[in-house]
C-alpha positions in Angstrom: -29.4 11.7 -10.2 -26.4 9.7 -11.7 -26.7 6.1 -11.1 -23.5 6.1 -9.0 -25.2 8.9 -6.7 -28.1 6.6 -6.1 -25.7 3.6 -5.4 -23.5 5.4 -3.0 -26.0 7.4 -1.0 -29.2 5.0 -1.0 -28.3 1.2 -1.3 -27.5 -0.8 1.6 -24.1 -0.2 3.5 -23.5 -4.0 3.6 -24.2 -4.4 -0.3 -21.9 -1.4 -1.1 -19.0 -2.5 1.3 -19.2 -5.9 -0.7 -19.6 -4.4 -4.1 -16.9 -1.6 -3.9 -14.4 -3.8 -1.9 -14.3 -7.1 -3.4 -12.9 -5.9 -6.7 -10.3 -3.8 -4.8 -9.5 -6.9 -2.8 -9.3 -9.0 -5.7 -6.9 -6.6 -7.4 -4.8 -6.1 -4.7 -4.4 -9.8 -4.0 -3.3 -10.2 -7.4 -0.8 -7.4 -7.0 0.7 -8.6 -3.9 0.9 -12.0 -5.6 3.2 -10.6 -8.4 5.3 -9.2 -5.7 5.5 -12.5 -4.1 6.2 -14.2 -7.5 9.2 -11.9 -8.1 10.6 -13.3 -4.7 9.5 -16.9 -5.6 11.0 -16.9 -9.0 14.3 -15.3 -8.0 14.5 -17.9 -4.8 14.2 -20.6 -7.1 16.1 -19.4 -10.1 19.2 -18.2 -8.8 20.3 -21.8 -7.4 23.1 -21.2 -4.6 22.9 -17.5 -4.8 18.9 -17.3 -4.5 19.3 -16.2 -0.8 21.5 -13.5 -2.0 18.9 -12.6 -4.8 16.1 -12.6 -2.1 18.2 -10.2 0.1 18.7 -8.0 -3.0 14.9 -7.5 -3.7 14.5 -7.2 0.0 16.9 -4.0 0.2 15.3 -2.6 -2.8 11.7 -3.0 -1.2 12.3 0.3 0.9 12.9 2.1 -2.5 9.5 0.7 -4.0 7.9 1.8 -0.9 9.3 5.5 -1.4 7.5 5.4 -5.0 4.2 4.1 -3.3 4.4 7.2 -1.0 4.1 9.4 -4.0 1.4 7.4 -5.6 -0.8 7.0 -2.7 -0.3 10.4 -1.3 -1.6 12.0 -4.4 -3.8 9.0 -5.0 -5.4 9.2 -1.4 -5.6 12.9 -1.2 -7.1 13.4 -4.6 -9.9 10.6 -4.1 -11.3 12.3 -1.2 -11.7 15.5 -2.8 -13.3 13.7 -5.9 -15.8 11.5 -3.5 -16.9 14.6 -1.4 -17.3 16.9 -4.6 -19.4 14.0 -6.5 -21.5 14.0 -3.0 -22.2 17.6 -3.4 -22.8 17.6 -7.3 -19.8 19.5 -7.9 -18.6 17.8 -11.4 -16.4 20.7 -12.3 -14.2 20.3 -9.1 -14.0 16.7 -9.4 -12.6 17.1 -12.8 -10.3 19.7 -12.1 -9.0 17.4 -9.0 -8.6 14.4 -11.8 -6.3 16.8 -14.3 -4.3 18.3 -11.2 -3.5 14.8 -9.9 -2.1 13.8 -13.3 0.3 16.6 -13.2 1.2 16.3 -9.5 2.1 12.6 -9.8 4.1 12.9 -13.2 6.1 15.7 -11.9 7.1 14.1 -8.5 7.8 10.7 -10.3 10.3 12.5 -12.4 11.9 14.2 -9.9 12.4 10.8 -7.7 13.5 9.2 -10.5 16.5 11.6 -11.4 17.6 11.7 -7.6 17.3 7.9 -7.0 19.3 6.9 -10.1 21.9 9.6 -9.0 22.4 8.2 -5.6 21.4 4.4 -6.1 24.3 2.7 -4.7 24.7 4.8 -1.5 21.1 4.6 -1.0 21.2 0.7 -1.1 24.0 0.5 1.2 22.1 2.7 3.5 19.0 0.3 3.3 21.3 -2.6 4.5 22.9 -4.0 1.1 26.0 -5.7 2.2 29.1 -5.9 -0.6 27.7 -9.5 -1.4 24.2 -8.5 -1.9 24.6 -4.9 -3.6 25.2 -6.2 -7.1 21.9 -7.9 -6.8 20.2 -5.1 -5.5 21.5 -2.6 -7.8 20.4 -4.7 -10.9 17.0 -5.1 -9.7 16.4 -1.4 -8.5 17.8 0.3 -11.2 15.2 -0.8 -13.7 12.3 -0.4 -11.2 13.2 3.2 -10.4 13.1 3.8 -14.4 9.6 2.8 -14.2 8.6 5.0 -11.4 6.2 7.1 -13.7 4.4 4.2 -14.8 3.9 2.8 -11.2 3.2 6.0 -9.5 0.6 7.0 -12.4 -1.1 3.5 -12.3 -1.4 3.4 -8.6 -2.5 6.9 -8.0 -5.2 7.4 -10.8 -6.7 3.9 -9.8 -7.6 5.6 -6.6 -9.4 8.7 -8.5 -11.0 5.9 -10.7 -12.5 4.2 -7.5 -13.5 7.7 -6.0 -16.3 7.3 -8.8 -17.3 4.2 -7.7 -15.9 2.0 -10.6 -14.0 -0.4 -8.5 -14.4 -3.0 -11.2 -12.3 -1.2 -13.9 -9.6 -0.2 -10.9 -9.6 -4.1 -10.1 -9.2 -4.9 -14.0 -6.2 -2.5 -14.1 -4.4 -4.5 -11.3 -5.4 -7.8 -12.2 -4.5 -7.5 -16.0 -1.3 -5.7 -15.1 -0.3 -8.4 -12.3 -1.2 -11.3 -14.5 1.1 -9.8 -17.4 3.9 -9.5 -14.6 3.2 -13.1 -13.5 3.6 -14.4 -17.3 6.7 -12.2 -18.0 8.6 -13.2 -15.0 9.8 -16.6 -15.8 10.0 -15.6 -19.4 12.8 -12.9 -18.5 14.2 -14.5 -15.5 14.4 -18.5 -16.9 14.1 -18.2 -20.9 16.1 -15.1 -21.4 18.5 -15.6 -18.4 18.3 -12.1 -17.0 18.1 -12.9 -13.4 17.1 -10.1 -11.0 17.2 -7.7 -13.9 14.3 -9.9 -15.7 12.0 -9.7 -12.7 12.5 -5.8 -12.9 11.9 -5.3 -16.5 8.9 -7.5 -16.4 7.5 -5.7 -13.4 7.8 -2.3 -15.3 6.3 -3.6 -18.7 3.2 -4.5 -16.5 2.8 -1.4 -15.0 3.1 0.5 -18.7 0.3 -1.9 -19.2 -1.9 -0.6 -16.4 -1.2 2.9 -17.5 -2.5 2.2 -21.0 -5.6 1.1 -19.4 -6.1 4.4 -17.3 -5.5 6.6 -20.4 -8.2 4.6 -22.2 -10.6 4.9 -19.3 -10.5 8.5 -19.1 -10.5 9.4 -23.0 -13.4 6.9 -23.7 -17.0 7.4 -22.4 -16.3 5.1 -19.3 -15.6 7.8 -16.7 -18.4 10.0 -15.6 -15.6 12.8 -15.4 -13.9 14.4 -18.4 -10.1 14.8 -18.9 -9.8 18.2 -19.8 -6.1 19.1 -20.7 -6.3 22.8 -19.7 -7.4 21.9 -16.3 -4.0 20.1 -15.9 -2.5 23.5 -15.1 -1.8 23.4 -11.5 -4.5 24.8 -9.2 -2.8 26.0 -5.7 -6.3 25.2 -3.8 -6.7 21.9 -5.2 -3.1 20.7 -4.9 -2.5 22.0 -1.6 -5.7 20.1 -0.6 -4.6 16.9 -2.2 -1.3 17.1 -0.4 -2.6 17.9 3.0 -5.1 14.9 2.9 -2.6 12.3 1.3 0.2 13.8 3.7 -0.5 11.1 6.1 -0.4 8.2 3.6 2.9 9.8 2.1 4.4 10.0 5.5 3.5 6.7 6.6 5.3 5.3 3.6 8.3 7.5 3.8 8.7 6.6 7.2 8.3 2.9 6.4 10.8 3.3 4.1 13.0 4.9 6.5 12.1 2.5 9.1 14.0 -0.2 6.7 17.1 1.4 7.2 16.8 0.8 11.1 15.5 -2.8 10.2 18.3 -3.7 7.7 20.9 -2.3 9.8 19.9 -4.3 12.8 19.1 -7.5 10.8 22.5 -7.2 9.4 24.1 -7.0 12.8 22.1 -9.8 14.6 21.2 -12.0 11.5 23.2 -11.0 8.5 22.2 -11.2 4.9 20.0 -14.4 5.9 18.0 -12.2 8.4 17.6 -9.5 5.4 16.1 -12.3 3.2 13.9 -13.6 6.1 12.6 -10.0 6.6 11.9 -9.4 3.1 9.8 -12.8 2.9 7.9 -11.8 6.2 7.1 -8.4 4.7 5.9 -9.8 1.4 3.7 -12.3 3.5 2.3 -9.5 5.7 1.5 -7.4 2.8 -0.4 -10.3 1.1 -2.5 -10.6 4.2 -3.0 -7.0 4.6 -4.2 -6.4 1.1 -8.0 -7.8 1.7 -8.0 -4.9 4.8 -6.5 -2.4 2.2 -9.2 -3.2 0.0 -11.8 -2.8 2.6 -10.5 0.5 3.0 -10.3 1.7 -0.4 -14.1 0.3 -0.9 -15.2 2.3 2.2 -13.6 5.7 1.3 -16.0 6.6 -1.6 -19.0 5.7 0.5 -17.9 7.6 3.9 -16.5 10.6 1.4 -19.7 11.0 -0.5 -22.2 10.2 2.4 -20.5 12.8 4.6 -20.5 15.3 1.7 -24.4 14.7 1.7 -24.7 15.1 5.3 -26.0 11.7 5.8 -23.7 10.8 8.9 -25.8 7.8 10.0 -24.7 5.8 6.9 -20.9 7.0 7.7 -21.1 5.5 11.0 -22.8 2.1 9.9 -20.2 1.8 7.4 -17.4 2.0 9.8 -18.8 -0.1 12.1 -19.6 -2.8 9.9 -16.2 -2.3 8.1 -14.4 -2.9 11.7 -16.4 -6.3 12.3 -15.1 -7.3 8.9 -11.6 -6.3 9.1 -11.0 -7.7 12.4 -12.4 -11.2 11.2 -9.9 -11.0 8.3 -7.0 -10.4 10.6 -7.6 -13.1 13.1 -8.1 -15.4 10.1 -4.8 -14.5 8.9 -2.9 -14.9 12.1 -4.6 -18.4 12.5 -3.2 -19.7 9.3 0.2 -18.2 9.6 0.6 -20.0 13.3 -0.8 -23.3 11.7 1.5 -23.5 8.6 4.5 -21.3 9.1 7.2 -23.7 8.0 5.1 -24.3 4.7 4.9 -20.7 3.9 8.7 -20.3 4.1 9.2 -23.3 1.8 7.4 -21.6 -1.0 10.2 -19.2 -1.3 13.5 -21.3 -0.3 14.7 -24.7 0.7 17.4 -23.2 2.7 17.3 -24.7 6.2 18.8 -21.7 8.1 16.1 -19.1 6.4 13.3 -21.4 7.0 14.2 -22.0 10.6 14.7 -18.2 11.3 11.5 -17.5 9.1 9.1 -19.5 11.3 10.2 -17.7 14.4 9.9 -14.3 12.7 6.5 -15.1 11.1 4.9 -16.1 14.4 6.1 -13.3 16.5 5.3 -10.8 14.1 1.9 -11.9 13.5 0.9 -11.8 17.4 -1.2 -8.5 17.2 -2.3 -8.7 13.4 -6.1 -8.6 14.7 -5.3 -5.1 15.9 -4.2 -3.7 12.7 -7.7 -3.7 11.0 -9.1 -0.7 13.2 -5.9 1.3 12.5 -6.7 0.7 8.6 -10.4 1.8 9.0 -9.6 4.6 11.2 -7.2 6.0 8.7 -9.8 5.6 6.0 -12.3 7.4 7.9 -10.1 10.3 8.9 -8.8 10.8 5.2 -12.4 10.6 3.7 -13.7 13.4 6.1 -10.4 15.4 5.1 -9.2 15.3 8.6 -5.5 15.2 7.6 -4.1 16.1 11.1 -6.1 13.1 12.7 -5.1 10.8 10.1 -1.4 11.7 10.3 -1.3 11.2 14.2 -2.7 7.9 13.6 -0.2 6.9 11.1 3.1 8.5 12.9 2.0 6.8 16.2 3.1 3.5 14.8 5.7 4.5 12.4 7.7 7.1 14.7 6.5 7.2 18.0 6.5 3.4 19.0 8.1 1.1 16.2 11.6 2.7 15.9 12.8 3.0 19.7 11.2 -0.6 20.1 13.7 -2.0 17.1 16.4 -0.2 18.6 16.0 -1.3 22.2 14.5 -4.4 22.2 17.4 -6.3 20.3 19.6 -5.3 23.3 17.6 -7.9 25.5 16.5 -10.3 22.9 18.8 -10.2 20.1 17.1 -11.2 16.7 13.8 -12.0 18.1 13.9 -8.2 19.6 13.2 -7.1 16.1 10.2 -9.4 15.5 8.8 -8.5 18.7 8.7 -4.9 18.1 6.0 -5.5 15.5 3.2 -6.9 17.6 3.9 -4.3 20.3 3.7 -1.3 18.1 0.6 -2.6 16.4 -1.2 -2.9 19.8 -0.3 0.7 21.0 -1.1 2.4 17.5 -4.5 0.6 17.9 -5.2 2.3 21.1 -4.2 5.7 19.5 -6.6 5.1 16.6 -9.3 4.4 18.9 -8.9 7.8 21.0 -8.5 9.8 17.6 -11.4 8.5 15.9 -13.9 8.7 19.0 -14.5 12.5 18.6 -15.4 12.1 15.2 -17.6 9.2 15.6 -19.3 11.0 18.5 -20.0 14.2 16.7 -21.7 12.4 13.8 -23.9 10.4 16.1 -24.8 13.9 17.6 -25.7 15.3 14.3 -27.6 12.3 13.1 -29.6 12.2 16.1 -30.5 16.2 15.6 -31.4 15.6 12.2 
């Protein structure tokens, strides 16, 4: 029996969650930090134009989310197949899946790059770029889009590496590429005087470094799976299953990007360019606090997928139960911190009085229901790991389509700009209710199977 099989199938659940999640959390936090660093350096490096620079990066964010949709759609879908295949000792299917993931992510990335560059300015205007913000948004986004293939390849294949249980190397990829970005940012922005373009170029270079590390992983003896070039020929069964399982993650990010259209247009109406800049900061802070939760999700997916494939249903249930306690505690801690020091958080990015005042209110309201987000994330991890694509899609769409868009449109009529911030906590709570309802059936079924065995 392979060492990773012993670990995933026999080691205590608590130790496994720590062992597999902590590297993912560290890597994701560093990755979130370099996104924050882009915003901080731009906010500090453009003088009187800093607010416009931050707004430009904020408008570019939906485009980056679309790139992430490709990466996570392929990465989550493929890693689910790999985990279950390893649980069943089907090494051949796992290797074919890795190869097909590479083909799928590269082809999708090239197509996205061509389309995005062709319609870049109209797309940025749709996402809320005013005439004053558009030059900054274009300069930043153009280079980010050119690096799409590097970004999506790195993010997608890191999930495949985690599916083997090798979370430390996946963490190393994110940490090293993120540190490179943090070092290169001030060099390009200040030393070379390249402004927002410099921040984008630094980001792309750091992503290239991540890709090189992944290629090394699969061409050395580090992976238990061989990367066999003939297996990169598209296989309908594997690709369709990858897309099906990853569809909820893909749709989540696509809809998230589309929501920015609604958000930014409303923000432009009720808060102007300052409102868009504040929203960009709030989202970056939110993503930073969400990264530990996503790290737990990435850590438990190999555990759930492997043990479900091995019919160890009691271990799956214990993993989900313990994970819910952990993520809820993390969410509560994040909320407390935001409520205690909102002004200090905003001052990290800018000294603009109007931006800080608006940002304090936005942070406090947006984080009201943060404790309910953890359960949604764990529920999605469970459903994706079991291959229950419809259930994970419903959980995802409940927040992103059913609840959030109508609230963003309706609430500002009554509460103005604050109505936009209020839409977040309400939709988070309602989506949590849906997640509980969807996962209850799966957990009950595994409980019955465990008792029968």
